C-alpha positions, 0 to 999 in steps of 0.5 A: 162627908160633903152630903153631910155638910149643911153649908152645901145644902142647895136652896130653893133658888139653887134648885130652880136655877138648876131646873131652868138650866136643864130645861134650856139644854133640853130645848137646845137638844130638840132644836135640831135632829143633829143633836139626836143622831141616834147611832154610833155610825152617824156620830162617827161620821158627822161629829168632830172636834176641830181644834182639839189637840192643836196649838189653836186650842184654848184651855177650858174650851171645847169646839164641837162640829156636827156636819150635816153635809156628810152622810145622810141629811139629818136636818134639811134646814141646816148644813151643820152646827158648831157648839162651843163649850166654855168651862173657863 
């Protein structure tokens, strides 16, 4: 039913905005090999969510840490990356 609602049809500007945001994410993904670890073992070793499930956690905010001091050195220029997703 939502797809049939003409009020929800995206405009050309909506499509352009979505495209620009997707391109931003792709640029970010390719900014460091840490965003492309490639194996489940590397992800398990290097990726953590430090405040998830703690009293310090804020609703709608996810903090992800990719620690390049653990296991093989994936990006020689960085020791790690911290990413904050703020859905609120």
